[in-house]
ROBA-343330 format. One line per 10 residues: number of its first residue (from 1); for each residue x, y, z of N, C-alpha, C. Coordinates in steps of 0.2 Angstrom, whole numbers. Layout:
NUM) X Y Z X Y Z X Y Z ~ ...
% end
This chain:
1) -143 -33 -139 -146 -34 -145 -150 -40 -146 ~ -156 -39 -148 -161 -44 -148 -159 -49 -154 ~ -161 -56 -152 -159 -60 -157 -164 -60 -163 ~ -163 -63 -169 -167 -62 -175 -168 -71 -176 ~ -175 -72 -176 -178 -79 -177 -183 -78 -183 ~ -182 -83 -188 -187 -84 -193 -193 -87 -190 ~ -198 -82 -190 -204 -84 -187 -208 -89 -191 ~ -206 -91 -198 -209 -97 -201 -206 -103 -199 ~ -200 -104 -194 -196 -110 -195 -194 -109 -188 ~ -199 -109 -183 -196 -109 -176 -202 -113 -172
11) -198 -116 -166 -203 -120 -161 -203 -115 -155 ~ -209 -113 -152 -210 -110 -146 -212 -113 -140 ~ -209 -111 -134 -209 -115 -128 -211 -110 -122 ~ -215 -113 -117 -214 -110 -111 -211 -114 -107 ~ -207 -111 -102 -201 -114 -98 -202 -113 -91 ~ -204 -117 -86 -204 -116 -80 -199 -119 -76 ~ -195 -115 -72 -190 -118 -68 -191 -116 -61 ~ -193 -120 -56 -194 -118 -50 -189 -123 -45 ~ -186 -119 -40 -182 -121 -35 -184 -118 -29 ~ -184 -124 -23 -187 -122 -17 -183 -125 -11
21) -180 -121 -7 -177 -123 -1 -181 -122 5 ~ -181 -128 9 -185 -127 16 -179 -128 22 ~ -180 -125 28 -175 -125 32 -179 -128 39 ~ -176 -132 42 -179 -134 49 -178 -129 54 ~ -172 -125 53 -170 -120 57 -170 -114 52 ~ -173 -107 54 -173 -102 49 -167 -100 47 ~ -165 -98 41 -159 -95 39 -159 -87 40 ~ -154 -85 44 -154 -77 46 -152 -72 40 ~ -148 -74 35 -147 -71 30 -144 -75 24 ~ -146 -72 18 -145 -76 11 -142 -72 6
31) -137 -74 2 -135 -71 -3 -135 -75 -9 ~ -137 -75 -14 -138 -80 -20 -137 -77 -27 ~ -134 -81 -32 -134 -79 -38 -137 -84 -43 ~ -141 -82 -47 -145 -86 -52 -142 -85 -58 ~ -141 -90 -63 -141 -90 -70 -148 -94 -72 ~ -153 -90 -72 -160 -91 -74 -163 -87 -79 ~ -159 -85 -83 -162 -81 -90 -159 -83 -96 ~ -163 -85 -100 -161 -89 -106 -158 -84 -111 ~ -152 -87 -114 -147 -82 -118 -152 -80 -125 ~ -150 -73 -126 -152 -71 -133 -147 -73 -138
41) -148 -77 -143 -144 -80 -148 -147 -79 -155 ~ -142 -80 -160 -146 -78 -167 -152 -84 -168 ~ -152 -89 -165 -157 -94 -166 -162 -93 -161 ~ -161 -90 -156 -166 -91 -149 -167 -83 -147 ~ -174 -82 -146 -176 -76 -144 -181 -77 -139 ~ -180 -73 -133 -184 -73 -127 -189 -68 -128 ~ -195 -70 -128 -200 -67 -128 -203 -62 -121 ~ -202 -67 -116 -205 -65 -111 -201 -68 -105 ~ -199 -64 -99 -195 -68 -94 -198 -65 -88 ~ -198 -70 -82 -200 -67 -75 -196 -71 -70
51) -193 -68 -66 -190 -71 -60 -193 -70 -54 ~ -196 -74 -51 -200 -72 -45 -196 -75 -39 ~ -195 -71 -34 -191 -73 -27 -196 -73 -21 ~ -196 -79 -18 -200 -78 -12 -195 -81 -4 ~ -194 -77 0 -198 -70 2 -194 -64 -3 ~ -198 -58 -4 -194 -54 -8 -188 -52 -5 ~ -183 -51 -10 -176 -49 -8 -176 -43 -7 ~ -171 -41 -2 -169 -34 1 -164 -30 -4 ~ -161 -34 -8 -157 -31 -14 -157 -36 -19 ~ -158 -33 -25 -156 -38 -31 -154 -33 -37
61) -149 -36 -40 -146 -32 -47 -144 -37 -52 ~ -143 -35 -58 -141 -39 -63 -136 -37 -67 ~ -132 -42 -70 -126 -39 -74 -125 -46 -79 ~ -120 -45 -84 -117 -50 -88 -111 -52 -85 ~ -110 -58 -85 -103 -62 -84 -98 -62 -89 ~ -93 -66 -88 -87 -66 -93 -89 -70 -99 ~ -94 -73 -99 -96 -78 -105 -103 -75 -108 ~ -105 -69 -105 -111 -65 -108 -118 -67 -106 ~ -117 -72 -100 -123 -74 -97 -126 -68 -93 ~ -133 -67 -93 -136 -63 -87 -137 -66 -81
71) -134 -63 -76 -134 -66 -70 -137 -61 -66 ~ -142 -65 -61 -146 -61 -55 -142 -62 -49 ~ -141 -56 -45 -138 -57 -39 -144 -55 -33 ~ -144 -58 -28 -150 -55 -24 -148 -57 -17 ~ -150 -53 -13 -150 -55 -5 -155 -54 -1 ~ -156 -58 5 -161 -58 9 -159 -56 16 ~ -160 -51 19 -157 -50 26 -160 -51 32 ~ -165 -54 32 -170 -56 38 -172 -64 39 ~ -173 -67 44 -174 -73 45 -180 -77 40 ~ -178 -82 38 -183 -85 32 -182 -93 33
81) -188 -96 34 -187 -103 34 -188 -107 27 ~ -188 -103 22 -189 -105 16 -186 -100 10 ~ -184 -103 5 -182 -98 -1 -185 -101 -7 ~ -189 -97 -10 -192 -100 -16 -190 -96 -23 ~ -187 -98 -28 -185 -95 -35 -189 -98 -40 ~ -193 -93 -43 -197 -97 -49 -196 -92 -56 ~ -193 -96 -61 -192 -93 -67 -197 -96 -72 ~ -201 -92 -76 -204 -93 -81 -203 -88 -88 ~ -202 -92 -93 -201 -88 -99 -204 -91 -105 ~ -205 -87 -110 -208 -89 -117 -203 -88 -121
91) -200 -93 -126 -195 -93 -129 -196 -95 -137 ~ -193 -92 -142 -194 -95 -149 -186 -97 -151 ~ -186 -104 -153 -180 -107 -155 -180 -109 -162 ~ -175 -106 -167 -174 -107 -173 -169 -113 -175 ~ -168 -113 -181 -163 -118 -183 -157 -115 -182 ~ -151 -119 -180 -144 -117 -179 -142 -118 -186 ~ -135 -117 -188 -132 -116 -195 -131 -124 -196 ~ -132 -126 -201 -129 -134 -202 -121 -134 -202 ~ -117 -137 -198 -111 -137 -199 -108 -141 -205 ~ -113 -145 -208 -110 -149 -214 -109 -145 -220
101) -112 -140 -219 -111 -135 -226 -104 -132 -226 ~ -101 -131 -220 -94 -128 -220 -88 -134 -224 ~ -84 -129 -227 -79 -134 -230 -75 -138 -226 ~ -72 -143 -228 -68 -148 -223 -62 -144 -220 ~ -61 -146 -214 -55 -143 -211 -53 -147 -206 ~ -46 -150 -205 -44 -156 -201 -43 -153 -195 ~ -44 -157 -189 -44 -155 -183 -37 -152 -180 ~ -32 -154 -184 -25 -150 -182 -24 -143 -184 ~ -28 -142 -191 -29 -136 -193 -33 -132 -189 ~ -38 -134 -186 -42 -130 -181 -38 -128 -175
111) -33 -133 -172 -29 -133 -166 -24 -126 -167 ~ -21 -127 -173 -16 -123 -176 -17 -116 -177 ~ -25 -115 -178 -27 -108 -181 -29 -103 -174 ~ -28 -105 -169 -32 -102 -163 -27 -97 -159 ~ -21 -96 -162 -16 -92 -157 -19 -85 -156 ~ -22 -82 -161 -25 -75 -159 -33 -75 -160 ~ -35 -81 -158 -43 -81 -160 -46 -81 -152 ~ -51 -77 -151 -54 -76 -144 -57 -83 -142 ~ -58 -88 -147 -61 -94 -144 -56 -98 -141 ~ -49 -96 -140 -44 -100 -137 -46 -100 -128
121) -50 -95 -127 -52 -96 -120 -56 -102 -118 ~ -58 -106 -123 -61 -112 -121 -56 -118 -121 ~ -50 -116 -121 -45 -121 -120 -43 -121 -112 ~ -44 -116 -108 -42 -115 -101 -45 -120 -97 ~ -40 -123 -93 -42 -127 -88 -48 -124 -82 ~ -53 -129 -81 -58 -125 -76 -58 -129 -71 ~ -63 -126 -64 -63 -129 -60 -65 -136 -59 ~ -69 -139 -63 -71 -145 -63 -68 -149 -69 ~ -65 -146 -73 -62 -149 -80 -55 -147 -81 ~ -50 -150 -77 -43 -149 -77 -41 -153 -82
131) -35 -152 -83 -31 -156 -88 -32 -164 -86 ~ -33 -168 -91 -35 -175 -89 -30 -180 -94 ~ -24 -183 -92 -21 -187 -96 -26 -193 -98 ~ -30 -195 -94 -35 -201 -96 -40 -198 -101 ~ -42 -193 -102 -47 -190 -107 -42 -190 -113 ~ -36 -187 -113 -32 -187 -119 -31 -194 -122 ~ -30 -200 -117 -29 -206 -120 -36 -209 -123 ~ -41 -208 -119 -48 -210 -121 -48 -207 -129 ~ -48 -200 -130 -50 -198 -137 -44 -199 -141 ~ -38 -201 -140 -34 -202 -145 -34 -206 -152
141) -39 -211 -151 -40 -215 -157 -45 -211 -162 ~ -49 -207 -159 -53 -203 -163 -50 -197 -168 ~ -45 -194 -164 -42 -189 -167 -35 -191 -171 ~ -36 -195 -176 -31 -199 -180 -28 -192 -184 ~ -22 -193 -187 -20 -188 -190 -24 -186 -196 ~ -23 -179 -198 -27 -176 -204 -34 -178 -204 ~ -37 -180 -200 -46 -181 -199 -48 -175 -199 ~ -54 -175 -202 -59 -170 -203 -61 -167 -196 ~ -62 -161 -193 -63 -159 -186 -70 -161 -185 ~ -75 -159 -190 -82 -161 -188 -83 -169 -188
151) -79 -173 -191 -81 -180 -191 -78 -183 -185 ~ -72 -180 -182 -68 -182 -177 -73 -180 -171 ~ -76 -174 -170 -79 -171 -165 -86 -177 -164 ~ -90 -177 -169 -95 -181 -170 -93 -188 -167 ~ -89 -191 -170 -86 -198 -168 -85 -198 -160 ~ -82 -193 -157 -81 -192 -150 -87 -192 -147 ~ -93 -189 -148 -100 -188 -145 -103 -195 -146 ~ -102 -198 -151 -105 -206 -153 -101 -210 -147 ~ -96 -210 -147 -93 -214 -142 -95 -214 -135 ~ -95 -209 -133 -98 -207 -126 -104 -209 -125
161) -108 -208 -131 -115 -210 -130 -116 -218 -130 ~ -111 -222 -133 -111 -228 -134 -108 -232 -128 ~ -104 -229 -125 -98 -232 -120 -99 -230 -113 ~ -103 -226 -112 -105 -223 -106 -113 -226 -103 ~ -114 -226 -97 -121 -228 -95 -124 -222 -91 ~ -130 -220 -93 -133 -215 -89 -136 -217 -83 ~ -134 -216 -77 -136 -219 -72 -135 -213 -66 ~ -141 -210 -64 -142 -205 -60 -140 -208 -52 ~ -137 -203 -49 -135 -206 -42 -127 -209 -41 ~ -125 -210 -47 -118 -213 -47 -112 -208 -46
171) -113 -202 -48 -109 -196 -47 -113 -190 -44 ~ -108 -185 -41 -111 -179 -37 -108 -174 -43 ~ -110 -166 -41 -108 -162 -45 -100 -161 -44 ~ -97 -163 -41 -89 -162 -40 -86 -169 -43 ~ -89 -174 -44 -85 -180 -48 -81 -178 -54 ~ -75 -181 -53 -69 -178 -58 -70 -181 -65 ~ -68 -179 -70 -68 -183 -77 -65 -189 -76 ~ -59 -189 -73 -54 -196 -72 -60 -202 -69 ~ -63 -199 -63 -68 -204 -60 -72 -207 -66 ~ -77 -201 -69 -82 -204 -74 -79 -208 -79
181) -72 -207 -82 -70 -210 -87 -68 -218 -84 ~ -67 -218 -77 -65 -225 -75 -71 -229 -74 ~ -77 -227 -72 -83 -230 -70 -87 -231 -76 ~ -88 -225 -81 -90 -226 -88 -97 -225 -85 ~ -100 -220 -81 -107 -219 -80 -106 -213 -77 ~ -113 -210 -78 -115 -204 -74 -120 -200 -76 ~ -121 -194 -77 -128 -190 -81 -125 -185 -85 ~ -129 -181 -88 -127 -177 -93 -122 -171 -92 ~ -121 -169 -86 -116 -165 -84 -109 -169 -84 ~ -110 -175 -82 -103 -178 -82 -100 -180 -90
191) -105 -182 -93 -103 -183 -101 -101 -177 -105 ~ -104 -171 -103 -102 -166 -105 -95 -164 -103 ~ -93 -165 -97 -86 -164 -94 -81 -167 -98 ~ -83 -174 -99 -78 -179 -102 -78 -176 -108 ~ -82 -175 -112 -82 -173 -119 -76 -167 -120 ~ -78 -162 -115 -74 -155 -115 -67 -157 -114 ~ -66 -162 -109 -60 -162 -107 -55 -165 -112 ~ -58 -171 -116 -57 -173 -122 -53 -168 -128 ~ -58 -164 -129 -57 -159 -134 -51 -154 -131 ~ -51 -153 -126 -46 -147 -123 -39 -152 -123
201) -40 -157 -122 -33 -161 -120 -29 -161 -128 ~ -34 -160 -134 -31 -161 -140 -30 -153 -143 ~ -31 -148 -139 -30 -141 -141 -36 -138 -144 ~ -41 -141 -144 -48 -139 -146 -53 -136 -141 ~ -54 -130 -142 -58 -126 -138 -65 -129 -138 ~ -69 -129 -131 -75 -132 -130 -78 -128 -124 ~ -84 -127 -123 -88 -125 -118 -94 -129 -116 ~ -96 -127 -110 -102 -132 -107 -107 -127 -108 ~ -113 -131 -110 -119 -127 -111 -124 -130 -107 ~ -128 -126 -103 -133 -127 -99 -141 -126 -102
211) -146 -128 -101 -151 -127 -104 -157 -133 -102 ~ -161 -133 -109 -167 -137 -107 -168 -141 -113 ~ -171 -146 -113 -172 -151 -120 -179 -154 -119 ~ -183 -153 -124 -189 -154 -124 -190 -162 -124 ~ -194 -165 -119 -194 -172 -119 -201 -174 -122 ~ -202 -180 -124 -208 -183 -126 -211 -188 -120 ~ -218 -186 -119 -221 -192 -113 -222 -198 -118 ~ -223 -204 -114 -224 -210 -117 -230 -210 -121 ~ -231 -213 -126 -237 -213 -131 -243 -214 -127 ~ -248 -210 -128 -255 -209 -126 -256 -206 -118
221) -249 -204 -116 -249 -200 -109 -248 -193 -110 ~ -251 -189 -106 -250 -181 -106 -243 -180 -103 ~ -241 -174 -105 -235 -171 -102 -236 -170 -96 ~ -231 -170 -91 -231 -171 -85 -228 -163 -83 ~ -231 -159 -80 -228 -153 -78 -223 -155 -72 ~ -217 -151 -73 -212 -152 -68 -209 -158 -68 ~ -209 -162 -72 -205 -168 -73 -199 -168 -77 ~ -198 -162 -80 -192 -162 -85 -187 -160 -80 ~ -180 -160 -83 -174 -158 -79 -170 -152 -83 ~ -165 -150 -80 -161 -146 -84 -156 -151 -87
231) -153 -149 -92 -150 -153 -97 -142 -149 -99 ~ -138 -153 -100 -132 -150 -102 -128 -153 -109 ~ -125 -150 -112 -121 -153 -118 -116 -147 -120 ~ -112 -148 -125 -105 -146 -127 -105 -141 -134 ~ -103 -136 -133 -101 -132 -139 -94 -133 -141 ~ -91 -135 -147 -85 -135 -149 -84 -131 -155 ~ -77 -128 -156 -77 -122 -160 -72 -124 -166 ~ -74 -122 -171 -70 -122 -177 -69 -115 -180 ~ -64 -112 -182 -65 -106 -186 -69 -106 -192 ~ -70 -112 -196 -75 -111 -202 -82 -113 -199
241) -83 -117 -194 -89 -119 -192 -93 -115 -186 ~ -88 -111 -183 -90 -107 -177 -93 -112 -171 ~ -96 -109 -166 -97 -115 -161 -103 -119 -163 ~ -101 -127 -163 -106 -131 -165 -108 -135 -158 ~ -114 -137 -157 -118 -140 -151 -118 -147 -151 ~ -116 -151 -148 -114 -158 -148 -118 -161 -140 ~ -124 -166 -141 -125 -168 -136 -124 -176 -134 ~ -118 -177 -130 -116 -184 -130 -121 -188 -126 ~ -125 -185 -122 -130 -190 -118 -136 -193 -123 ~ -137 -189 -129 -141 -191 -133 -139 -193 -141
251) -132 -192 -141 -129 -193 -148 -133 -190 -153 ~ -133 -183 -153 -136 -179 -158 -133 -171 -158 ~ -135 -167 -163 -132 -160 -163 -139 -157 -160 ~ -137 -152 -157 -142 -147 -154 -148 -145 -160 ~ -153 -146 -158 -159 -143 -164 -164 -138 -160 ~ -169 -138 -163 -175 -132 -161 -177 -136 -154 ~ -176 -142 -152 -179 -144 -145 -175 -141 -138 ~ -169 -139 -141 -164 -136 -136 -164 -130 -135 ~ -166 -127 -128 -167 -121 -126 -160 -119 -121 ~ -156 -114 -124 -150 -112 -121 -150 -108 -115
261) -148 -109 -109 -149 -105 -103 -144 -100 -102 ~ -136 -105 -102 -130 -102 -101 -125 -106 -104 ~ -119 -103 -104 -113 -105 -106 -107 -104 -103 ~ -103 -109 -101 -97 -109 -96 -91 -113 -98 ~ -86 -112 -94 -80 -117 -95 -82 -125 -92 ~ -87 -125 -88 -90 -130 -84 -95 -130 -80 ~ -99 -133 -78 -104 -133 -74 -104 -127 -69 ~ -99 -127 -65 -97 -122 -60 -99 -116 -62 ~ -98 -114 -68 -99 -107 -72 -107 -105 -73 ~ -112 -110 -73 -118 -110 -75 -123 -113 -70
271) -121 -114 -64 -126 -117 -59 -131 -112 -58 ~ -138 -115 -59 -143 -111 -60 -144 -107 -54 ~ -143 -109 -47 -143 -106 -41 -139 -109 -37 ~ -135 -103 -34 -130 -105 -29 -130 -99 -24 ~ -126 -101 -18 -126 -95 -13 -124 -95 -8 ~ -124 -92 -2 -122 -92 3 -126 -90 9 ~ -127 -94 14 -132 -93 19 -129 -93 26 ~ -132 -89 31 -130 -88 38 -135 -92 42 ~ -133 -96 47 -138 -100 50 -141 -106 46 ~ -147 -108 49 -151 -113 45 -149 -120 46
281) -152 -124 48 -150 -132 47 -157 -136 44 ~ -155 -141 43 -160 -146 40 -162 -145 33 ~ -158 -142 28 -160 -139 22 -162 -145 18 ~ -168 -144 15 -170 -149 8 -172 -144 2 ~ -170 -147 -3 -172 -144 -9 -176 -147 -15 ~ -179 -144 -17 -184 -146 -23 -183 -143 -29 ~ -182 -146 -34 -182 -143 -42 -186 -146 -46 ~ -191 -142 -48 -196 -145 -54 -195 -141 -60 ~ -194 -144 -66 -194 -141 -74 -199 -143 -78 ~ -201 -139 -81 -207 -140 -86 -205 -136 -93
291) -205 -139 -98 -205 -137 -105 -210 -139 -109 ~ -214 -134 -111 -220 -134 -114 -221 -131 -120 ~ -222 -135 -125 -222 -133 -133 -229 -128 -133 ~ -228 -124 -137 -235 -119 -137 -236 -118 -146
% end
């Protein structure tokens, strides 16, 4: 089903996401899985989408995963010294529902109302976000008894923003939540994982959201193509509010600047491109992302 976006109140973007691998010794075969198709949502509409693969794959098919993300599988069955995957799309992004319009609901009421709610899937431990006593302890002061759910989750987002340092290179894709909590530094993926662990440890569903965020160049300078990066934030659930998106890296709710690519339990569910290769040595990877307002 196509999303419906109010044409009078939308932001329009062209997004380009290019990934290239070069190998010192050619790969003999390659099987890949790509999460590189933006989501169709009530506030987001995909106008055009293209996924170009070089060399052309010998097999390619698409499906939807358990989270509803559109996934592309492809295989290359001959020797190749490089792999290039280029996604380009045009999207419209409208306003998400304002969570402040919903009636007050305590976080305990959210927790206790989930026994028969499909959103309880957002409570399950994930590969990169398991149960964390440290995360529960960190968030305990925020989730005081009888506190409003939206106020508490917003404060948690604000605390992570204030108390953690954004420092690329201090973590890897497999750094644990406990390690990030101990060192108080990382990148958007880490901050999303910490927030998700804090919420789940208090019985509150949360999901990992991957996508793109429109960034602004310095005053007087042109936007640099390929200079943007993928972004990650958190969706938290309440029966009255639905899924509300919080960005602990930037201390704000998601708005028209956020383009949603995929949703999962953690980063492992939404890796833009991952796979298995036979042969090949000396791999080098390059990723370039551009979000261009229209």
